[in-house]
C-alpha positions as CSV (number, residue, x, y, z in Angstrom):
1,I,95.9,105.3,117.2
2,K,93.3,108.0,118.6
3,A,92.6,109.8,115.1
4,L,93.2,109.7,111.1
5,H,94.3,112.8,109.5
6,R,95.8,111.5,106.3
7,L,95.1,109.1,104.0
8,Y,98.0,107.4,101.8
9,A,99.2,105.2,99.0
10,D,102.3,103.5,98.6
11,I,103.3,103.2,95.3
12,D,106.3,100.6,94.5
13,P,107.7,99.5,91.2
14,I,107.3,95.6,90.9
15,R,111.4,94.7,90.9
16,P,113.2,91.2,92.2
17,N,112.5,90.4,95.6
18,K,114.8,92.3,98.3
19,T,116.3,94.7,95.9
20,N,116.4,98.7,95.6
21,S,114.5,100.3,92.7
22,T,116.4,101.2,89.5
23,D,116.0,104.7,88.6
24,E,114.1,103.5,85.7
25,E,111.7,101.4,87.8
26,K,111.5,104.1,90.4
27,A,110.1,106.4,87.5
28,Q,107.5,104.4,86.3
29,A,106.4,104.5,90.0
30,L,106.1,108.3,89.9
31,K,104.1,107.9,86.6
32,V,101.6,106.5,89.1
33,A,101.9,108.6,91.8
34,K,100.8,111.6,89.6
35,Q,98.3,109.8,87.7
36,V,96.7,109.3,91.1
37,Q,97.7,113.0,92.0
38,T,95.9,113.8,89.0
39,D,92.7,112.3,88.9
40,F,92.1,113.2,92.4
41,Q,92.3,116.8,91.5
42,K,90.1,116.5,88.2
43,Q,87.2,114.6,90.7
44,G,87.2,117.3,92.8
45,Y,89.1,116.9,95.8
46,Q,92.4,118.9,96.8
47,K,95.6,118.3,95.6
48,P,97.2,115.1,97.6
49,A,101.4,115.9,97.8
50,I,103.7,113.1,96.4
51,A,106.7,112.0,98.6
52,D,109.6,110.2,97.6
53,S,109.7,106.9,100.1
54,G,113.1,105.8,98.6
55,N,112.0,102.7,96.3
56,G,108.9,104.3,95.1
57,Y,106.7,107.3,95.9
58,W,103.6,108.0,98.6
59,V,100.6,110.0,97.8
60,L,99.8,112.1,100.9
61,F,95.7,112.9,101.2
62,S,95.0,115.2,104.0
63,I,91.6,115.2,105.8
64,P,90.1,116.9,108.7
65,E,90.5,114.5,111.6
66,I,88.4,112.0,111.9
67,P,88.4,110.8,116.0
68,I,88.9,106.9,116.3
69,D,87.9,105.4,119.3
70,D,87.1,101.7,120.8
71,V,83.4,102.0,119.6
72,N,84.1,103.3,115.7
73,R,87.7,101.6,115.1
74,P,86.4,98.4,113.4
75,E,84.3,100.5,111.3
76,I,87.2,103.2,110.2
77,Q,89.5,100.2,110.1
78,A,87.0,98.6,107.2
79,R,86.6,101.7,105.7
80,L,90.5,102.0,105.3
81,K,90.7,98.9,103.6
82,A,87.7,99.3,101.2
83,W,89.4,102.5,100.4
84,G,92.7,101.1,99.8
85,K,91.2,98.1,97.8
86,E,89.6,100.6,95.2
87,L,93.3,102.2,94.6
88,I,94.8,98.6,94.3
89,D,92.5,97.3,92.0
90,K,92.5,101.0,90.0
91,Y,96.4,101.5,90.1
92,S,98.5,98.8,90.0
93,V,99.8,98.0,87.0
94,D,102.6,95.3,85.2
95,T,105.3,97.3,86.1
96,V,104.1,99.0,89.4
97,K,101.8,97.9,92.6
98,I,99.6,100.1,95.3
99,D,101.3,98.3,98.3
100,N,98.3,97.1,100.5
101,V,99.2,98.7,103.6
102,F,96.0,100.1,104.3
103,D,95.4,99.6,108.3
104,L,95.6,101.8,111.4
105,K,98.5,99.9,112.9
106,R,100.9,101.0,109.7
107,I,103.7,103.3,110.5
108,T,104.7,105.6,108.1
109,K,108.2,107.1,107.2
110,I,109.7,110.3,108.7
111,F,110.5,111.8,105.4
112,G,114.3,112.9,105.0
113,T,115.6,109.5,106.6
114,R,117.7,106.9,104.4
115,I,115.9,103.8,103.4
116,F,118.1,101.1,104.8
117,N,115.5,98.1,104.2
118,K,117.2,96.8,101.0
119,P,121.2,96.3,100.6
120,E,122.9,99.0,98.2
121,T,124.1,97.1,94.8
122,E,125.0,98.4,91.2
123,G,122.1,100.1,89.6
124,R,120.0,100.0,92.7
125,P,120.9,102.3,95.5
126,Q,119.5,103.2,99.2
127,R,117.8,106.7,98.9
128,I,116.5,109.2,100.9
129,S,113.0,109.5,101.2
130,G,111.0,113.0,101.1
131,F,108.4,115.3,99.6
132,V,108.8,115.5,95.9
133,D,106.6,118.7,95.3
134,G,106.9,120.7,98.6
135,H,103.2,120.8,98.6
136,N,101.3,121.0,101.8
137,P,98.0,119.4,101.2
138,I,94.7,121.2,102.3
139,P,92.5,119.0,104.6
140,D,89.6,117.9,102.2
141,E,86.3,118.0,103.8
142,K,85.2,116.0,100.5
143,L,87.5,113.2,100.7
144,R,86.4,113.0,104.4
145,G,83.0,112.6,103.7
146,D,83.4,110.4,100.8
147,F,85.7,108.0,103.0
148,L,83.0,108.0,105.8
149,S,80.3,107.0,103.3
150,I,82.0,103.9,102.0
151,P,79.5,101.1,102.6
152,V,81.4,98.6,104.8
153,E,80.4,95.7,107.0
154,V,81.8,95.4,110.4
155,A,81.9,92.1,112.5
156,S,80.2,92.4,115.5
157,E,82.3,92.1,118.5
158,T,81.6,88.5,119.4
159,A,82.9,87.7,116.2
160,R,86.2,89.9,116.8
161,S,86.7,88.3,120.0
162,I,90.1,86.7,121.0
163,P,90.4,82.8,121.2
164,E,90.6,81.4,124.7
165,G,93.8,80.9,125.7
166,K,95.3,83.7,123.3
167,T,96.5,87.4,123.8
168,P,95.9,90.1,121.2
169,Y,99.5,91.0,121.7
170,N,102.9,90.1,120.4
171,I,105.0,90.6,123.5
172,D,107.9,89.0,121.4
173,R,107.2,91.7,118.6
């Protein structure tokens, strides 16, 4: 990852394991996504976009690019985890959770594709992902600044070293 220019929250309904969401479950996730969108606007941030992830929703925040290199990568990663933890703590409820996907290497969906990760069953269909509100978020200077000011502790280089005999890469994947 060479730069960060989007932040996002992945909001899914709580449902039985290995199933797609029902329409009713998914509607609960949309309520939370809209609440996140509204709350951020009320705090003076640019309006984030909402996208349908198939089984839930994503709230997508645009920020001016933050270049990432080997020097600042641990700090940016720590800030991303701290930012995500705050969203999880504030918006996860009995019926809906914010997925803990706040790391730089996470792959995002290509919107407009069908979601095949769970089998289709009665009342729990596979769906097509896509944008909900057609809104293209404006890069948010305030959100970028607030993100970069999140206090974090970053482990020293020696604390993050790879144990002898281990490789940092999973070649089998």
